[in-house]
C-alpha positions in Angstrom: 61.0 246.6 106.1 59.4 245.2 109.2 56.1 244.9 107.3 53.7 242.0 107.9 50.7 240.8 106.0 48.1 238.4 107.4 46.6 236.3 104.5 43.0 237.1 103.9 43.1 240.3 105.9 43.0 242.7 102.8 40.1 242.9 100.3 41.1 244.3 97.0 38.4 246.2 95.2 38.2 248.2 91.9 37.4 251.9 92.2 34.4 251.4 89.9 33.0 248.9 92.4 33.3 251.4 95.2 31.9 254.4 93.3 28.9 252.5 92.1 28.1 250.3 95.1 29.2 252.4 98.0 28.4 256.0 96.9 24.7 256.8 96.9 23.5 257.8 93.4 22.1 261.0 94.7 25.4 262.0 96.3 27.2 261.2 93.0 24.8 263.3 90.9 25.1 266.2 93.3 28.7 266.6 92.3 27.9 266.8 88.5 28.1 270.5 87.5 28.8 270.0 83.8 26.9 266.9 82.6 28.2 265.1 79.5 25.0 265.7 77.6 25.1 264.6 73.9 28.4 262.6 74.3 27.9 259.1 73.1 30.1 256.8 75.2 30.9 253.1 74.7 31.5 251.5 78.2 34.5 249.1 77.9 35.2 246.9 80.9 37.8 244.6 79.4 38.2 240.9 80.2 39.7 240.9 83.7 37.7 243.0 86.2 34.4 241.2 85.9 35.6 237.7 85.7 33.9 235.5 88.3 35.7 236.2 91.6 36.7 233.8 94.4 34.9 235.7 97.2 32.8 238.4 95.6 31.4 239.6 92.3 30.3 243.2 91.9 28.9 242.9 88.3 27.6 240.4 85.8 30.6 238.7 84.1 29.1 238.2 80.7 27.4 241.6 80.2 28.4 244.1 83.0 26.5 247.3 83.5 28.0 249.2 86.4 30.1 251.5 84.2 27.0 252.2 82.1 25.1 253.3 85.3 28.0 255.5 86.3 28.3 257.2 82.9 24.6 257.9 82.8 24.8 259.6 86.2 27.4 261.8 84.5 24.8 262.7 81.8 26.5 260.7 79.0 24.5 259.0 76.3 25.7 255.3 76.8 25.6 253.3 73.6 25.1 249.6 73.2 28.5 247.9 73.3 28.1 244.1 73.0 31.9 243.5 73.2 32.3 245.4 76.4 33.8 242.4 78.2 36.0 241.2 75.3 39.8 241.1 75.6 42.0 244.0 74.2 45.0 241.7 73.9 46.9 242.7 77.0 50.6 242.3 76.3 49.8 240.5 73.0 51.2 243.4 70.8 54.7 242.4 72.0 53.9 238.7 71.3 51.8 238.6 68.2 50.9 241.9 66.5 48.5 240.2 64.1 46.4 238.7 66.9 46.6 241.9 69.0 45.5 244.2 66.1 42.6 241.8 65.3 41.3 242.0 68.8 41.6 245.8 69.0 40.0 246.2 65.5 37.0 244.3 66.8 36.6 246.6 69.8 37.0 249.8 67.7 34.7 248.6 64.9 31.9 247.7 67.4 32.2 251.2 69.0 32.1 252.9 65.6 29.2 250.7 64.3 27.2 251.8 67.4 27.9 255.5 66.9 30.2 256.1 69.9 32.1 259.3 70.2 34.5 258.0 72.8 35.3 254.7 74.5 35.5 254.8 78.3 37.9 252.2 79.9 38.4 251.1 83.5 41.8 249.5 82.8 45.0 251.4 81.9 46.3 248.5 79.7 43.1 248.6 77.7 43.3 252.4 77.4 46.9 252.1 76.1 46.2 249.4 73.6 43.1 250.9 72.1 44.7 254.4 71.9 48.3 253.7 71.0 47.6 251.0 68.4 44.7 252.7 66.6 46.9 253.9 63.8 48.4 250.4 63.3 44.9 249.0 63.2 43.9 251.5 60.5 47.0 250.6 58.4 46.4 246.9 58.7 42.7 246.8 58.0 42.3 249.9 55.8 40.0 251.6 58.3 39.9 255.2 59.4 39.1 255.0 63.1 39.7 258.1 65.2 37.9 257.2 68.4 39.3 258.8 71.6 40.0 256.4 74.5 39.5 257.9 77.9 39.7 256.5 81.4 36.4 256.6 83.2 37.6 258.9 85.9 38.6 261.5 83.3 35.0 261.6 82.1 33.9 261.9 85.8 36.3 264.8 86.3 34.8 266.6 83.3 31.3 266.1 84.6 32.4 267.4 88.0 33.7 270.6 86.4 37.5 270.0 86.6 39.6 271.7 83.9 40.3 269.4 81.0 44.1 270.1 81.2 44.2 268.9 84.8 42.6 265.6 83.6 45.2 265.1 80.9 42.8 265.7 78.1 44.6 266.4 74.9 47.6 264.1 75.7 46.0 261.1 74.1 47.3 259.5 70.9 43.8 260.1 69.4 42.9 263.6 70.5 39.7 263.6 72.6 39.0 267.3 72.3 37.1 267.2 69.0 34.8 264.5 70.4 34.3 266.3 73.7 33.3 269.5 71.9 30.0 267.7 71.1 29.0 268.0 74.8 26.0 270.3 75.1 24.8 272.4 78.1 21.3 271.1 77.9 20.0 267.5 77.6 18.8 266.4 74.2 15.1 266.8 73.7 13.1 263.6 73.4 11.7 263.1 69.8 8.2 264.1 69.4 5.8 261.3 69.0 3.4 261.3 66.1 -0.1 261.9 67.2 -2.4 259.0 66.3 -4.9 259.6 63.6 -8.5 260.1 64.6 -9.8 258.5 61.4 -7.3 255.7 60.5 -7.0 252.4 62.2 -3.9 252.0 64.4 -1.0 250.2 62.7 1.8 248.2 64.4 5.0 250.3 64.6 7.0 248.1 62.2 4.3 248.2 59.5 3.6 251.9 60.0 7.2 252.8 59.2 7.1 251.3 55.7 3.8 252.9 54.6 4.3 255.2 51.6 
């Protein structure tokens, strides 16, 4: 084809890296017309993108947070997700279904235990595994997971006001529309703090909660 490549002349970057580190937060927020208020999202990186790189690292390999920051700029409620950098199994479903479903089960269970409405991925393979094999996980482990798996740019598109059908919403194996219906037009109100008593001595929070 007459093409030529000079080794070392091209730097490959993930879109998440560019959106978080090259686009000013204020410019990003200015594009948000329909914030994802009240939607609880588990940010899932997978095991590849944040591995220590040869020339550059754009996030912490053990506990990355760039996707968390991006989702919060979209108005989402980002839940704690300790397994965010764990492996989804990759092509393991074609090699060992038992091992693959065990890995996927761990990811789904952790999201469910932390109250996530959806899982946001940055890898198409991760999205496919967690979505397509969710029924198989339920059959094997006797669970009842119905957690939609969306690519992070789909959630960005919703926050930017794009029509859901243009983003492929509704074509998932686990339909995302019921979970997305939880999105509210206004941010949730912060819980009201109990006023301190003017007559009682102050109690440490942990002890105050167990008082009759």
